[in-house]
C-alpha positions, 0 to 999 in steps of 0.5 A: 501433491505434484501429480495433483498440481500437474493434472490441474495445470494441464487439464483445467477442464477437469474441474468443470467435469467434476463440477458437472458430475451429479454424483460428485461434489467439489468438497473433496477437491477443496479438501485436497487443495487445503491439505496441500496448500493449493490456492485457486481463484474462480475466474469465469468458471476456470480455477487458476492458481495464484502464481505470484504475489506482488508488493507495490508501494509508494513509501518515502519514509519506509513505513508503508513499504514495511506494512505492504511487504509484511502482508505480501510476504505472509500471503506468498509464504502461505500460498508457496509462491514467489514474491516480487516488490515494485517501488513507486518511490522515484520518478524513474520507477514511476515511468513503467506501466505494470500489467497483472494477470488473473493468476497474480495477487497484487498488494498495493499500498500508499501513505495518507496525505491530507486524508487521501493519496498524495495528489502528485502520486495518485495518477501513478496508481491510476495510470500505471497499474492495470489488472485483468480480473486480478485479485488485489489487497489495498493498504494505506498508512496514516500518522495517527490522525485519520486515514479519512478517504485514502483507502476508499480512493485507492480501492476505487482506483484499483477496481476501476483498473480491473482489480478484484479486491479481496481485502483492504486495510488502514494501518497506523505508522509513525507520522512523517512530520513528527517523532512523537505521533505514533512513535515506533509504529508499526509495532508488534500489535500492528503486525499482528493486525497485518497477519490477521488481514493476511489470514483473511485474504488467504482464507478467501482465496483458498475457498475458491471464491470470486468477488462479485461486488465492490469491497466496502471500506470506510471513506468517500473516494470523491471527498476533498482533501483534508485542510491542515490546521494550525494551533489556532484552529485556522487553515495552515497554508504551507504548500510552498514550504521546502526543506532547508539545509544546514550547510555546516552539517551537509557534505554534499553527498547527494543522497537527498537529491537521489532519493527525492520522490519528485526529483526536486533537489539539485544534485550539485546544490543540495540546498536548492529545491528546483521543483515541487516538494510534497512534504514527504520528509524523505530528505529529512529522514534519510540524511545521515548528517541531520542536515535537512529540516523544515522551518516554515512557521505554518508547517511547524504550527500544524505539526504542533497542533497534531502533537497536541490533539492526536497523542492517543493511540489510534487503531488499525482497521481491516476489511475482508470478504 
């Protein structure tokens, strides 16, 4: 196994020689690659070994991170390569620009907000993640209503930035607004779907294939955002809603300020919101004292509408080559 690895790493032209030989086919090579779990991707006529898997995510409440890291970990284990995680949760984490090579596999994930990627975070995917013929998997989560166009938008951004999509998926996770919608998800059945997608990705890579066209997924990358509705069926306008603080419970520990994805909570006065709130609910979910909450009437009406109309278990959807 090691000798075979060394030969291919030091002499990539060997495979070109084999390919050109009329009396020899690539079947024995692919057989050896499968037996020894050696995964190569054809790029420009050269076979490159996947050397590292990256899990990249924006995940305020942790569910997208769980899904992305589960898939990335399974693929890394199958390919016997290291796994590295890259969080885009905090402002400081989104300052760095990341460049990936053709020998990386990058799993990129984000949550669905109003049917697309979060509008204040979307530029990070577009401006901070760049491939170079890099194989990638796009993943989104959604809270039991619909992923609408979020996956299509993420796929389009990645392909524009020179990533080659080898798989994609939309997975249900507990809604950030509610304890009822998709409660407990992702669950074991969801993780089984993650394993199915991981298997498809590994199978594609081990086949020595290279994407030659865009991966077709559901949705329209150019579609507008979904307009939230209230219980009366009319648009629910809560863009200016911000979290409130129960000062009888708050200890001014500063955790909410440190963890706010927009850096919008005053670290000295955690009951003050000084910047944009994207309604991600991270402060509500992470406060150990239950001091954070939303009381905006339009927001609460939208939550009740969702809980009334989207109780049934929604399905995941995966897309492979």
